[in-house]
C-alpha positions in Angstrom: 0.0 0.0 0.0 1.5 3.5 -0.9 2.1 5.5 2.2 -0.1 8.4 3.0 2.7 11.2 2.5 3.5 9.6 -0.9 -0.1 9.6 -1.9 -0.6 13.0 -0.8 2.3 14.8 -2.3 1.1 14.7 -5.9 -2.1 16.3 -5.1 -0.8 18.8 -2.2 -0.2 21.6 -4.6 -3.8 21.2 -5.9 -5.2 20.9 -2.7 -3.1 24.0 -1.6 -4.4 26.1 -4.7 -8.0 25.0 -4.0 -8.0 26.4 -0.3 -6.0 29.4 -1.1 -8.5 31.6 -3.1 -7.4 35.2 -4.4 -8.1 37.5 -1.6 -11.3 39.7 -1.9 -8.9 42.7 -2.4 -6.8 41.7 -5.2 -9.5 41.9 -8.1 -9.9 43.7 -11.4 -10.7 47.3 -11.2 -11.9 47.9 -14.4 -15.6 48.9 -15.5 -17.8 51.8 -15.2 -16.7 54.3 -12.1 -19.0 56.2 -9.8 -17.9 59.5 -11.1 -18.8 58.3 -14.9 -22.2 57.1 -13.5 -23.1 60.1 -12.0 -22.1 62.1 -15.1 -24.4 60.1 -17.2 -27.0 60.4 -14.7 -26.7 64.3 -14.8 -26.9 64.4 -18.7 -29.1 61.4 -19.6 -31.5 61.0 -16.8 -35.5 61.6 -17.5 -35.5 63.1 -13.8 -33.1 65.9 -14.8 -35.2 66.6 -17.8 -38.6 66.7 -15.7 -37.0 68.9 -12.8 -35.8 71.7 -15.5 -39.5 71.6 -17.0 -41.0 72.1 -13.9 -38.7 75.3 -13.3 -39.7 76.5 -17.0 -43.4 76.2 -15.7 -42.7 78.5 -12.7 -40.6 80.9 -15.0 -43.6 81.0 -17.3 -46.0 81.6 -14.4 -43.6 84.5 -13.0 -43.8 86.3 -16.6 -47.4 86.3 -16.6 -47.5 87.6 -13.1 -45.5 90.6 -14.3 -48.2 91.5 -17.0 -51.2 93.8 -16.2 -54.8 93.5 -17.2 -55.5 94.4 -20.9 -57.9 97.1 -21.7 -61.5 96.6 -22.7 -63.4 97.8 -25.9 -67.0 98.1 -25.6 -69.9 99.3 -28.2 -73.1 100.2 -26.9 -76.2 101.3 -29.1 -79.0 103.1 -27.0 -82.6 104.1 -28.5 -83.0 101.2 -31.0 -86.3 99.8 -32.3 -88.5 101.6 -29.7 -92.0 103.2 -30.3 -92.7 106.7 -31.6 -89.9 108.8 -31.9 -87.5 105.9 -31.0 -88.8 103.6 -34.0 -86.3 102.3 -36.5 -82.7 103.6 -36.1 -83.5 107.5 -36.6 -83.1 108.3 -32.8 -80.1 106.0 -31.8 -77.1 106.6 -29.8 -74.1 104.7 -30.4 -71.2 104.9 -28.0 -67.8 103.3 -28.5 -65.8 103.0 -25.0 -62.3 102.0 -24.2 -61.8 101.1 -20.4 -58.6 100.4 -19.0 -58.6 98.8 -15.4 -56.1 100.1 -13.1 -54.7 97.9 -10.5 -54.5 99.6 -6.8 -52.8 98.7 -3.9 -49.5 97.1 -5.4 -51.3 94.1 -6.7 -48.8 94.0 -9.8 -45.9 93.9 -7.4 -47.2 91.7 -4.9 -48.3 89.0 -7.3 -45.1 89.1 -9.2 -43.0 88.8 -6.0 -45.4 85.7 -5.0 -44.8 84.4 -8.5 -41.0 85.0 -8.2 -41.1 82.9 -4.7 -42.5 80.0 -6.2 -39.8 80.2 -9.0 -37.2 80.1 -6.2 -39.1 77.1 -4.7 -39.1 75.4 -8.2 -35.5 75.9 -8.8 -34.8 74.4 -5.3 -37.2 71.5 -5.8 -35.1 70.8 -9.1 -31.9 71.1 -7.2 -33.6 68.5 -4.6 -34.4 66.2 -7.5 -30.9 66.1 -9.0 -29.6 65.5 -5.4 -32.0 62.7 -4.7 -31.0 61.3 -8.2 -27.1 61.3 -7.0 -28.1 59.7 -4.0 -29.9 57.0 -5.8 -26.6 56.6 -8.3 -24.6 55.9 -5.2 -26.8 53.8 -3.5 -27.4 51.6 -7.0 -23.8 51.9 -7.5 -22.8 50.6 -3.8 -25.5 47.9 -4.7 -23.5 46.8 -8.1 -20.2 46.9 -6.3 -21.6 44.4 -3.4 -23.2 42.3 -6.1 -19.7 42.2 -8.0 -18.0 41.3 -5.2 -20.4 38.5 -3.9 -20.0 37.3 -7.5 -16.1 37.1 -7.3 -16.5 35.5 -4.0 -19.1 32.9 -5.2 -16.6 32.2 -8.3 -13.7 31.8 -5.7 -15.7 29.3 -3.7 -17.0 27.3 -6.8 -13.5 26.8 -8.1 -12.1 25.8 -4.7 -15.1 23.4 -4.0 -14.7 21.9 -7.1 -11.2 21.1 -6.6 -11.9 19.8 -3.1 -14.5 17.4 -4.6 -11.9 16.1 -7.1 -9.2 15.5 -4.2 -11.9 13.9 -1.8 -13.1 11.4 -4.5 -9.5 10.5 -5.3 -8.6 10.1 -1.6 -11.7 8.1 -0.9 -10.9 5.7 -4.1 -7.7 5.2 -2.3 -9.2 4.4 1.1 -7.5 7.4 2.5 -10.9 9.4 3.6 -14.5 7.6 4.4 -17.1 8.0 1.6 -18.6 10.8 3.9 -16.0 12.9 3.0 -16.6 12.8 -0.8 -20.5 13.3 0.0 -19.8 16.2 2.0 -17.5 17.7 -0.6 -20.1 17.1 -3.2 -22.8 18.7 -1.6 -20.5 21.9 -0.9 -19.9 21.8 -4.6 -23.6 21.8 -5.6 -24.3 24.8 -3.0 -21.6 26.5 -4.5 -23.0 26.3 -7.9 -26.3 27.4 -6.9 -24.9 30.3 -5.1 -22.9 31.4 -8.1 -26.0 31.4 -10.3 -27.9 33.5 -7.7 -25.1 35.8 -7.5 -24.8 36.1 -11.4 -28.5 37.1 -11.3 -27.9 39.5 -8.3 -25.1 41.3 -10.4 -27.1 41.6 -13.6 -30.0 42.9 -11.6 -27.8 45.5 -9.7 -26.1 46.8 -13.0 -29.8 47.0 -14.6 -31.1 49.3 -11.9 -27.8 51.4 -12.2 -28.3 52.0 -15.8 -31.7 52.9 -15.4 -30.8 56.0 -13.9 -29.6 57.3 -16.9 -32.2 55.6 -18.9 -30.5 52.9 -20.7 -31.9 49.5 -21.0 -28.2 47.9 -21.5 -26.3 47.4 -18.1 -22.7 48.3 -18.3 -20.6 45.1 -18.4 -19.0 45.6 -14.9 -18.5 48.4 -12.3 -15.4 49.4 -10.5 -15.0 48.0 -7.4 -14.5 51.4 -5.2 -16.3 51.7 -2.1 -17.6 55.0 -1.1 -15.9 56.5 2.0 -16.1 59.5 4.1 -12.3 60.4 3.0 -13.6 60.3 -0.7 -16.1 63.1 0.0 -15.4 66.8 -0.7 -17.3 69.7 1.3 -19.2 67.2 3.7 -20.6 69.5 6.4 -23.2 69.8 8.7 -26.9 70.3 8.5 -27.2 74.0 8.6 -28.2 75.6 5.5 -28.7 72.2 3.7 -31.0 71.9 0.8 -34.0 70.8 3.0 -33.5 73.8 5.1 -32.8 76.2 2.0 -36.4 74.9 0.7 -37.9 75.3 4.1 -36.8 79.0 4.1 -38.0 79.5 0.6 -41.4 78.2 1.4 -41.5 80.7 4.2 -40.8 83.3 2.1 -43.5 82.2 -0.5 -45.9 82.1 2.3 -45.1 85.8 3.2 -45.3 86.7 -0.4 -48.8 84.9 -0.9 -49.9 87.3 2.4 -48.8 90.4 0.8 -50.4 89.3 -2.5 -53.7 88.5 -0.7 -53.5 91.9 1.3 -53.4 93.6 -2.2 -56.1 91.6 -3.5 -58.5 93.4 -0.6 -57.9 96.6 -2.5 -60.6 97.5 -5.2 -59.3 98.2 -8.6 -60.1 101.4 -10.6 -61.6 101.2 -14.0 -61.1 104.3 -16.4 -63.1 104.4 -19.5 -63.1 107.0 -22.5 -65.1 107.0 -25.4 -67.2 108.6 -28.6 -71.1 109.0 -28.7 -72.7 109.4 -32.1 -76.4 110.7 -32.2 -78.1 109.5 -35.3 -80.8 112.0 -35.3 -78.3 114.9 -35.5 -75.1 113.5 -36.7 -73.5 115.1 -33.7 -70.7 113.3 -31.8 -69.4 113.8 -28.3 -66.9 112.3 -26.2 -67.7 110.3 -22.9 -65.4 109.4 -19.6 -66.5 107.2 -16.8 -64.8 105.6 -13.8 -66.1 102.7 -11.5 -64.8 100.9 -8.4 -65.9 98.0 -6.5 -67.4 99.0 -3.0 -65.7 96.5 -0.5 -68.6 96.4 2.0 -68.6 92.5 2.6 -65.7 90.9 0.7 -62.4 92.3 1.7 -60.6 89.2 0.8 -60.2 88.7 4.7 -60.7 84.8 4.4 -57.6 84.5 2.1 -55.7 86.7 4.3 -56.5 84.4 7.2 -55.6 81.5 5.4 -51.9 82.9 4.1 -51.3 83.9 7.5 -52.1 80.4 8.9 -50.2 78.8 6.3 -47.1 81.0 6.9 -47.5 79.9 10.7 -47.6 76.2 9.4 -44.6 76.8 7.5 -42.7 78.3 10.4 -43.4 75.2 12.4 -42.4 72.9 9.6 -39.1 74.7 9.4 -38.2 74.0 12.9 -39.6 70.2 12.5 -37.2 69.8 9.6 -34.2 71.1 11.6 -34.7 68.8 14.5 -35.3 65.9 12.1 -32.2 66.9 10.1 -30.0 66.9 13.1 -31.6 63.7 14.5 -30.7 61.9 11.2 -27.4 63.4 11.0 -26.3 61.8 14.6 -28.2 58.6 13.6 -26.0 58.4 10.2 -22.8 59.5 12.0 -23.5 56.7 14.7 -24.0 53.9 11.8 -20.9 55.1 9.8 -18.8 54.7 13.0 -20.1 51.1 13.8 -20.0 50.2 10.3 -16.5 51.6 10.1 -15.4 49.7 13.2 -16.8 46.3 11.8 -14.9 46.9 8.7 -11.8 47.5 10.6 -12.3 44.5 12.9 -13.0 42.1 9.7 -10.1 43.7 7.7 -7.6 43.6 10.6 -8.5 40.8 12.9 -11.4 38.7 11.8 -10.5 37.8 8.1 -6.6 37.5 8.9 -7.4 35.0 11.9 -9.5 33.0 9.4 -6.8 32.8 6.8 -4.4 31.8 9.3 -6.8 29.2 10.8 -7.2 27.9 7.3 -3.3 27.9 6.7 -3.0 25.8 10.1 -5.8 23.2 9.0 -4.3 22.9 5.7 -0.7 22.3 7.3 -2.4 19.9 9.8 -4.3 18.2 7.1 -0.8 17.6 5.3 0.8 15.9 8.3 -2.2 13.6 9.2 -3.6 15.8 12.4 -6.8 17.0 10.5 -9.4 15.5 8.4 -10.8 17.0 5.1 -13.9 17.9 7.3 -11.6 20.4 9.3 -10.3 22.0 6.3 -13.6 22.7 4.5 -15.0 24.2 8.0 -11.9 26.2 8.1 -12.3 27.5 4.6 -16.3 28.0 5.2 -15.3 30.3 8.3 -12.8 32.1 5.8 -15.6 32.6 3.2 -18.1 33.7 6.1 -15.4 36.3 7.1 -15.1 37.8 3.3 -18.9 37.8 2.8 -19.4 39.7 6.1 -16.6 42.4 5.1 -18.7 42.8 2.1 -21.9 43.5 3.9 -20.0 45.8 6.3 -18.5 47.9 3.5 -21.9 48.0 1.8 -23.6 49.2 5.1 -20.9 51.9 5.5 -21.1 52.9 1.7 -24.9 53.5 2.0 -24.9 55.1 5.1 -21.9 57.4 3.7 -24.1 58.1 0.7 -27.2 59.2 3.0 -25.0 61.4 4.8 -23.5 63.2 1.7 -27.2 63.7 0.7 -28.3 64.8 3.9 -25.6 67.5 4.3 -26.0 68.7 0.7 -26.0 72.6 0.3 -26.0 72.4 -3.5 -27.9 70.7 -6.2 -26.8 69.0 -9.1 -25.0 65.7 -10.0 -21.9 65.9 -8.4 -19.2 63.1 -7.5 
């Protein structure tokens, strides 16, 4: 019978290669970058076009608000088809009148300022929509990076399990391992194949979701394996003067402008007219002038003024709530980032190196007959779990970082 060491010697290199899969950090970095994904979304996304169209709507309303009322022309014929001296058209009087409504109380200026405030709100809403788009790009890019990392891990595990299954069969055939070892290795191979198919599907779905943000039906072939981290972010600040608070302040200004507009609407307008009157029976003509104004006895627009004042008070309250909510969300995200960063550091500097060392010890022990194949498989599985947990921790860190970037963003647009 062939000695154990002599039998193992030819397959030990293969066993070594099967168990020492390439680390998760040594991977191909080619693929679409986060900066390129942000650029494509900023140029091609329908969200950008929608946000700009809504700004154009507000600008159109602003231009309309600055236009005063048109003059009115009227034609009046009196003493027509009566009886006696007023029969027929002999005694009719024809008056051509031109009337110009004159807005009083500063209506035009108040209306224009209210429309300008709405335009400012629309511009901020467009910036917020684009900032939300940038957040979605960062989130889906992170999903795609995590999916690609898991795909690479699944490929490594499949390659290793395929080689281990081959080695286990050879050892069982040689009588050096019980049949249970081959069954265990075969089961591990089947599970690795299923996990790879799932990882491939998730990788494709993540890239499709990313490409959707710039309106593409075809996903990029790959993404650059780069995790979003705080040190990669420029101009990260606090929640003061962020887009959300800017919008709340603009909404308050708009509410105050509405109050001014409604107060101006309480002042009646003046209608001034001038015209020419022709007397049919004498062929004489005369000029006419006139003026009219509404008498504000009951309707002084008081209800609209009260509603506008109440809306402004509600806006002030919402502004305070938004400030408190932003501060709470910032504190929560910072805590999540710190926790995720600690977990990443622990997995990177302790858990994964220890799992690698345990796998190396199991491999060496197996070589000298101190451990069996099950021990080596368990050590390899522990190392795979450590790599998987590291991917999850990095994903959580990147997602929390993306949310903090969005929360503290002070300017709109799609930026890296």
